[in-house]
C-alpha positions, 0 to 999 in steps of 0.5 A: 666536734659537734655531735650527730643529732638523731631521731628521738634526740632532744630539742631545747623546747622539750620535744624530740626530733622526728627523722623524715628526710632520710632512711639509710644512715644510722648513728647508734641505731638511730637515723641521723637527722637531716635538714628540715626534719620536724619535732614531735610538737609538729613543724620545727624543721631543722636548719644545718650549720654545716655545709659539707656533709650530706645524706641522700643529698641533704645536709646533716644536723649536728648538735652545735646546737643547730637551729630550727624553724618555729614549731606548732607549739609556738616555740620560736627556735626549737634547736637541738639539745642533744646528740650522739656520745661517740659520733661527730661531724665537721 
C-alpha cells in the first residue's frame, strides 16, 4: 500500500512538500499532502494517483510515487520521494 505523503516529506528533486491545501488532517503530527500542494522550490503542485480518498474535498497524495507539475527550479516532475512509515491509503 502507498504511504501517506506529508508536509516536509522529500521530493525526488531535493525539495520538500509544503502543505497548503488543507489544515485539518495530520499523519504522525504532519499535515497530509493534497492535490496541488507545492514544494520548497516553488510551484511543483502534486498530482494524485488515487481517486477515492479526500481531505476537505481534495484528493490526498501518497508516495507511489505521485507525480507533480514542474517547479520553479526547472525540475520537470518533482514527484514524491517519501511518506509515512505507518499510515497508508488505497
